[in-house]
N, C-alpha and C positions, 0 to 999 in steps of 0.2 A: 603392405607398402613396399614399393620398389626402391631399394637403396642403391641401385646401380647408377654410376656416373657416366656422362657422355665423354667423348674424347677430349674436349677442351679442358675441363677441370682436371682430368687425369694427367694431361700434358703439363698443365700448370704445376701440379704436385710433383711430377717427375723433374721438371725444370728446377723447382726450388730445392728438391733433394740433392740434385747434382751441384747446384750452386753452394749449398751449405756444406757439402762434403769437401769442397775446395776452399771455401772462404771462412768457414767456422769450424776448424778442426779442434780436437782437444787441446793441441798446443796453443792455438789462438785463444781459446777460452781461458787457459791458465795464464796467458800473458795479460789478458784483460783484467783478471783478478788482481794483478799487481798495479793497476792504474787507479787513480783516485775515483773516477766515475764508474769504473767497471763496465763501461759502455763504449761503443765505437761509432763515431759520427760517420765515418766513411762506409762502414758496413750498413748503417741505417740508410744512407743515400743509395747504396747498391740495391738494398731491399726495395726501396721506393721505386727505383728504375724498373724492377721486376713487377711492380704494382702491388706488393704485399701490404704495406700500411694502408694503401688506398683501396683495398679490396671492396669495402662496403661504402666507399665514397661514391656518390652519384657521378655518372659519366660527365654531366654538365659541369662538374666542379673538379674535373681532372682525375677521377677515380675509375674503377672498373665496373661499378654498379652491380656487384654480385651480392650474394646473401650469405647468411651464416652456414648454409648447407655446404657451399663450396669452401667456406672458411675452415670447416672442420679438417679438411684435407691439408691445408696449409699449417694449421696449428699442430697437427700430428707430426708434420715434418719438423717444425720448430722444436717439438719435444724430442724427436729422434736425435737432433743435433745439440740438445741442451742449450738452445739459443737464449742468450741473456737479454737481448733487446726487448723493450717493453711493448711487444705486440698485443698482449692481453689488454693492458691499460689503454693504449692509444688506439689500436686498430679494432679490437673486438668490443670495447666498452665505450670509449669516448666518441668514436666516429658516429655510431648510430644515435648516441645521445645528442650530439650536436645536430645531426640530421633531423631528429624529431623536434628539437628546439627551433630550428630554422632561424630566419631573420639575419641580422647583421653578424651575429656571433658565428653562425654556420658559414655564412658567405666569406668571412675572414679566415677561419681556421681550417675548414675542410680542404680547400685547395693547398694550403700549406702542409697539411698532413700527407696528402697524396704525393706532394713533391718531395717529401722527406725533409722538410724544413721545420717541422714542429713535432713535439711530443706532448701528450696531454695525460694528466693523472686524474683519476676520479675516486672520490671517497664515498662511503656509504655508512649510514648510522649503525648498521649491524656489524661493522668491521672496526676493529681497534686501530688499525694502522692503514696508511695509504701506500699502495705500491707505486714505486718510482716517482714519488713526489719530488725528490731531489733530481735535478736535471730536467724537469718538465718545464715547458714554456707556458702552459696554462693549467690551472687547477679548477676542477669542477667539484665543489664540496657542499655537503648539506649542513644546515643549521636551522633549528627551530621550525621544522616543517617547510623549509624553503631550500632552494638550490641556488648556489652562488657561483659566479665565475670570477676568478681573480688571478693575478700573476703571483709566482712564488715569492716575489719581493714583499708582497702584502700579507704573507702568512708566516707563522712561526713553525718551522720545520725542524724536528729533532729526530735524527737518525736512530734507528733501533737495531740491536744485534740480530743476526740470523745465522743459522748453521750453514746455509748455502751462500758462499761468497758472491754468487751471481744475483742473489735476491736483495733488493734495496727496499726496505720498508721504513716508514717514519710516522711518528705522531705529528699531526698537523692541527693547528688552531689558528683562528683569524678573527678579526673584528668585522662584523657584517657591514659596518658603516664604510669600510674601505674596499668593499667588494660590490659587484653588480648582481643583484637578484635577477635570475633568469626564469625561475618558476617557483610556484608556491602552492600549498594546499594539495588538492587531489592530483593536479598535474605533476607536481614535484614527486609525490608518492608513486605515481605510475612510472615516471621516468626512472626513479631510483630502483624500483622493483625490476624493471626491464634490464637496467644496468647490472644488477646483481646476477640475474639469470645469464646474461651474456658473458660476464666474467667467469662464472662457474662452468659454463659450457666450454669456453676456450681452454680453461684449465683441465677439464676432463679430456679434451682432445689431445692436449700436450702430454697428459699422463699416458695416453695410449701410445704415443710415440716413444716416450721414455721406456715404457714396458717392452715394446718391440725391440728397442736397441739393447736393453739388458739381456733379453732372450737371445738376441743375435750374438752378443759378446760371450754369453755362456756356452752356446753351441760351438762357437769357434774355439774357445778355450778347452772344453771337454773333448773336442775332436783331436786336439794336439797333446794335451797332458796325458801321460801314460803311467799306469800302475800295473805291476806284474806283467809287463810286456804288451798291455792292451790300452787303447784310449779309454779314459774313465767314462766317456760318453757311451761306451758300449755296454756298461753295466746297467742292470734293470732299475736300480734305485735312482740313478741319475736320469735315466730316460723318463721315469715317472715324474720327477720334479720338472723337467723341461716340458713334458706334455701337459702337466697341470697348469703351468704358467701360460702356455699357448691357449688352453681351453678358457682360462679366465680372461685373456685378452680378447678372444673371438666372441665371448659372450658379452663383454662390455661394449664392443664396437657398435652393435645394432642399437643399444640404448643411447649412445652418444649421437648416432645418426638420427634417431627418433627425436631426441631433444633438440637437435639442430633444426629439424623440420618444424617442430612446435614453436621454437623461437622465431624462425624466419616467417612463419605464418601467423604468429600471435595467437595461438589457440588457447582455450580456457585452461587446459591442463598443463600449460607450459612449465609452471613452477615445479610440480612433482616430477615431471619428465626430466627436467634439468637435474634435480636433486638425485634421482635414481641413477642418471648417467654419471654424475660426479662420484657418487658413492662406489659404483661398480668399477669405473675406470681407475680411480685412485686405489681401490683395494687390489685390482689386478697389478698395478704398478708396485704397490708395497709387497705383494706376494712375489713378484719377479725380483724385487730387491733382495728379499730373504733367500730366494732360490739361487740367485746369481752369486751371492756371497758364499753360500754353502758349496756351490760348484767350484768356485775359485779357491776355496780354502783360505789359509792364512794370507796368501798373497793378495787376496781381495781387499784386505784392510789397508794396503799400502797406498801412499799418496801417488806413487808413480803409475799405478794402474788406472785406466780410464773409468773403471766401473763406478767409482764414487761420484764422478761428475753427474752421472745419470741417476744414481740413487738420491743425491741431494736434490736434483731438479724434481724427481718424482715426489719427494717429501714436501718440497716447496709448493707444488701444485695441490697437494692434499691440504696444506695450510691456508692457501689463498682463496678468497671469495667464498668463504664458508667451510668450516671444518665438518668432519663426519657427523658429530652430534647434531649440529644445526640442520644439515640436509636430511638426516634420519628423522628428525622431528617434523620437517616439512612433509616427508612422505607419509609418516604416521598420521599427521593431521589431515592430509588429503584422503587417506583411506578410511580413517575412523570417524573423522569429524566433517569431512567434506569441505575443509577450509584450505584455500589456496593462497590467501593474501599474505604479503609481507610488506608492511608499511614502514615509513621512515623511523618509527620508534622501535622496531623489532630489534632484539638483542639476543646474543647467545654467549655461552661461556667460552672464553679463550679464543675468540675470533681474531683474525688478522687479515 
């Protein structure tokens, strides 16, 4: 399989990287943590002007009409910048879900998402909490083998604590009588299964970006920090740690690309491909976190260092849209049992 991209997707990726380097610096992220919403409406509008939230929105509704394959590149850049905005919930999950639902709901909300005027949160029965329910303009939530659309005002949203100040999770409940049922039965099950895979895929791509950034920070620090008159990066033990992190990153990237292709094409093996990608990408990011902390030494624990921004985001991606035991169970089932399905009633321990 050829994973090489053409010039346009790579240019889009480069443009987003340059934009985030200027508009979403670590200082900006820290400032957002001090605000009640921890989100920036102006930044969301600028991202929309670039076409990022509307990447998967059809061109006829104001979007770019691209696929999850190109989306991987953009989510990787979001991970590299520890972007706090709800790209996973709105762009990666809600947009294709609305697109597949079609009808008046899609006609109303897809253009608004592409224009940067709306954010959407999506729940799943296998997840304990809903990402970015607070601040969303529309909620798409499951209940009793059905999928409902409702406004946040019609739901009971209780914020939950998270180790990452950028992460906003909440427990959400609602009265079905106050919501609009948009799918039920097999259709709702299929839509929710696809939503889970898209969320996990986007998280895997963002974990790649966080891993790459922590490796970059570690290389820079070990090139400057000296012991016994030499940069610590010149010592073999440090070189090995950096090299091992790079190997894990480069081994994970093809799995993420394969999963993106499977999601975009709707292939039968989509679920285990996504689970393998998320497992490997998040493991690479966690390894990079440990490695980077060792390379930085005691200073790596300090609030002033940027390292913890990316360590926190890496852990957030590992927690979101299915933790490791859940995805490992899906891979095991696919290999040993030939089972690929995850229905609305599927659960796992400690999901969020």
